[in-house]
C-alpha positions as CSV (number, residue, x, y, z in Angstrom):
1,X,66.4,-3.0,48.3
2,X,64.4,-6.0,49.4
3,X,60.7,-5.5,50.0
4,X,59.4,-4.3,53.3
5,X,58.2,-7.8,54.3
6,X,61.8,-9.0,54.0
7,X,63.1,-6.0,55.9
8,X,60.8,-6.7,58.8
9,X,62.6,-9.2,61.0
10,X,59.4,-11.2,61.9
11,X,58.0,-14.2,60.1
12,X,54.5,-13.4,61.2
13,X,52.8,-10.4,62.9
14,X,53.6,-10.1,66.6
15,X,50.9,-11.0,69.1
16,X,50.7,-10.0,72.7
17,X,50.1,-7.2,75.2
18,X,50.7,-3.7,73.9
19,X,53.4,-2.9,76.5
20,X,55.4,-6.0,75.3
21,X,55.1,-5.4,71.6
22,X,55.3,-1.6,71.2
23,X,59.1,-1.4,71.8
24,X,59.8,-4.2,69.3
25,X,57.5,-2.5,66.7
26,X,59.2,0.8,67.2
27,X,62.6,-0.8,66.5
28,X,61.2,-2.7,63.5
29,X,59.7,0.5,62.0
30,X,62.8,2.5,62.6
31,X,64.9,-0.2,60.8
32,X,62.6,-0.1,57.7
33,X,62.1,3.6,57.3
34,X,65.7,4.5,57.8
35,X,66.4,3.1,54.3
36,X,67.1,5.9,51.7
37,X,64.7,4.2,49.3
38,X,61.8,4.7,51.6
39,X,60.2,8.0,50.6
40,X,57.1,7.9,52.9
41,X,55.5,5.5,55.3
42,X,52.4,5.4,57.5
43,X,51.2,3.2,60.4
44,X,47.6,2.1,60.4
45,X,45.1,-0.5,61.5
46,X,42.8,-2.7,59.5
47,X,41.0,-6.1,59.4
48,X,41.7,-6.2,55.7
49,X,45.3,-5.6,54.5
50,X,44.3,-5.8,50.8
51,X,41.8,-3.0,51.3
52,X,44.3,-0.9,53.3
53,X,46.9,-1.2,50.5
54,X,44.4,-0.2,47.9
55,X,43.2,2.8,50.0
56,X,46.7,4.1,50.5
57,X,48.0,3.3,47.0
58,X,51.4,2.4,48.7
59,X,54.1,0.3,47.1
60,X,54.2,-2.2,50.0
61,X,52.3,-3.1,53.2
62,X,53.2,-5.5,55.9
63,X,51.3,-6.7,59.0
64,X,53.3,-5.9,62.1
65,X,50.9,-6.8,64.9
66,X,47.8,-9.0,65.2
67,X,45.2,-9.1,67.9
68,X,41.5,-10.0,68.4
69,X,41.2,-7.1,70.9
70,X,39.9,-3.9,69.5
71,X,41.2,-2.0,72.6
72,X,44.8,-3.4,72.1
73,X,44.9,-2.6,68.4
74,X,43.8,1.0,69.1
75,X,46.4,1.4,71.9
76,X,49.3,0.0,69.8
77,X,48.3,2.2,66.8
78,X,48.0,5.4,68.9
79,X,51.4,4.8,70.6
80,X,53.2,4.1,67.3
81,X,51.7,7.2,65.6
82,X,52.7,9.3,68.6
83,X,56.2,8.0,68.3
84,X,56.6,8.5,64.5
85,X,54.3,11.5,63.7
86,X,57.2,13.9,63.8
87,X,59.4,11.7,61.6
88,X,60.1,13.5,58.3
89,X,58.9,10.5,56.2
90,X,55.8,9.8,58.2
91,X,52.5,10.3,56.3
92,X,50.2,9.9,59.3
93,X,48.2,13.1,59.9
94,X,45.9,14.1,62.8
95,X,42.8,14.3,60.7
96,X,43.0,10.7,59.5
97,X,39.9,8.5,59.8
98,X,40.8,5.3,61.5
99,X,39.5,1.9,60.5
100,X,36.9,0.2,62.6
101,X,38.0,-2.5,65.0
102,X,36.6,-5.9,65.7
103,X,36.5,-8.2,68.7
104,X,35.4,-11.1,66.4
105,X,38.1,-10.8,63.6
106,X,41.8,-10.3,63.6
107,X,42.9,-6.7,63.8
108,X,46.2,-5.7,62.2
109,X,48.7,-2.9,62.7
110,X,50.4,-2.4,59.4
111,X,53.3,-0.5,58.0
112,X,52.5,1.0,54.5
113,X,55.6,2.2,52.5
114,X,56.2,4.2,49.4
115,X,59.5,3.9,47.7
116,X,61.3,6.8,46.0
117,X,61.3,5.3,42.5
118,X,57.5,4.5,42.7
119,X,58.0,1.1,41.1
120,X,56.3,-1.4,43.5
121,X,57.3,-4.4,41.5
122,X,61.0,-3.5,41.9
123,X,60.6,-3.8,45.7
124,X,57.6,-5.9,46.5
125,X,56.8,-8.8,44.3
126,X,54.1,-10.0,46.7
127,X,51.3,-7.4,46.9
128,X,50.4,-8.1,50.6
129,X,52.6,-9.8,53.1
């Protein structure tokens, strides 16, 4: 399987209003997590993708959405988690502490993925996309 960054059909994180990007992100996430090699995934937000990857200990992470609006990043994250929380591979839980947002720096919505064979180099030669 190619890495999650290659599976995501975007060359860069989406930007725009939440109501425009949420349907596209839902489709993108469904496409990635439907692969049998994906054991678990979670959706989150961060201003630092390297820190988010380290925090989760996931095999791969990719930025799906970028905004300078703290309100927009919260809305997009909340909607995506509502959509996927009941998915059997989803690792998002109600008690999660969410990252702070910023109106001065880029905020990212990311998809963190764990593969079934636990070998991140077999799937993601680039640590952060």
